[in-house]
Each structure stands twice: as structure tokens, then as C-alpha cells.
C-alpha positions as CSV (number, residue, x, y, z in Angstrom):
1,M,18.6,-0.2,7.5
2,D,15.9,-1.1,5.0
3,K,14.7,1.7,2.7
4,I,10.9,1.8,2.0
5,S,10.6,4.4,-0.7
6,E,6.9,4.3,-1.5
7,I,3.6,2.7,-0.2
8,R,0.8,2.4,-2.7
9,I,-2.9,1.5,-2.7
10,E,-4.5,0.8,-6.1
11,H,-8.2,0.5,-6.7
12,V,-8.8,-2.3,-9.2
13,I,-12.1,-2.7,-11.0
14,D,-12.2,-6.1,-12.8
15,E,-15.3,-5.9,-15.0
16,E,-14.7,-9.3,-16.6
17,N,-15.0,-11.1,-13.2
18,D,-17.3,-8.5,-11.6
19,Q,-14.8,-7.7,-8.8
20,D,-13.9,-4.5,-7.1
21,Y,-10.8,-4.5,-4.7
22,Y,-7.7,-2.7,-3.5
23,W,-4.1,-3.8,-3.9
24,I,-1.8,-2.6,-1.1
25,Y,2.0,-2.8,-1.7
26,Y,5.3,-1.0,-1.1
27,Y,8.7,-0.6,-2.5
28,K,11.5,-1.9,-0.2
29,N,15.1,-1.7,-1.3
30,G,14.0,-1.3,-4.9
31,K,11.7,-4.4,-4.9
32,I,7.9,-4.6,-4.7
33,K,6.5,-6.3,-1.6
34,I,2.7,-7.1,-1.6
35,I,1.0,-6.4,1.7
36,G,-2.5,-7.7,0.6
37,K,-5.7,-7.4,-1.2
38,S,-8.8,-5.9,0.4
39,S,-12.5,-5.5,-0.6
40,V,-12.7,-2.5,1.7
41,K,-10.9,0.8,1.0
42,P,-8.1,1.2,3.6
43,Q,-8.0,4.4,5.6
44,C,-4.8,6.3,5.2
45,Y,-3.1,8.3,7.9
46,K,0.1,10.4,7.9
47,Q,2.0,10.3,11.1
48,E,5.3,12.0,11.8
49,A,7.7,11.3,14.7
50,R,10.5,13.6,15.7
51,Y,13.1,12.4,18.2
52,L,15.3,14.9,20.1
53,K,18.9,14.2,21.0
């Protein structure tokens, strides 16, 4: 099974190119995987699922 250890959203302000955006990426099995770049701040939700035996 894959191990996603962290999901991050970074707000980047590029004053030189007059840009304002968000990088969305995650760490999977020790490697960074980029999800995308957004000009709109993503909404974050926390959801937990519990399965009974």
C-alpha cells in the first residue's frame, strides 16, 4: 500500500512576475508529487472514516 505522509498547499507571491498562486503537492513513499497550481485558494476539509470489523 502507498504511504502518503503529508499534503501541502503553499501560497506563492511572485513579485517579479506580478503573480499570486497556490502550489498543491503531497509526499508519497518519500517522493514529492505535484497535484497542481491554482490561482484560487483551495478549500481544505478534514474527513475521517472508521470501519468496523
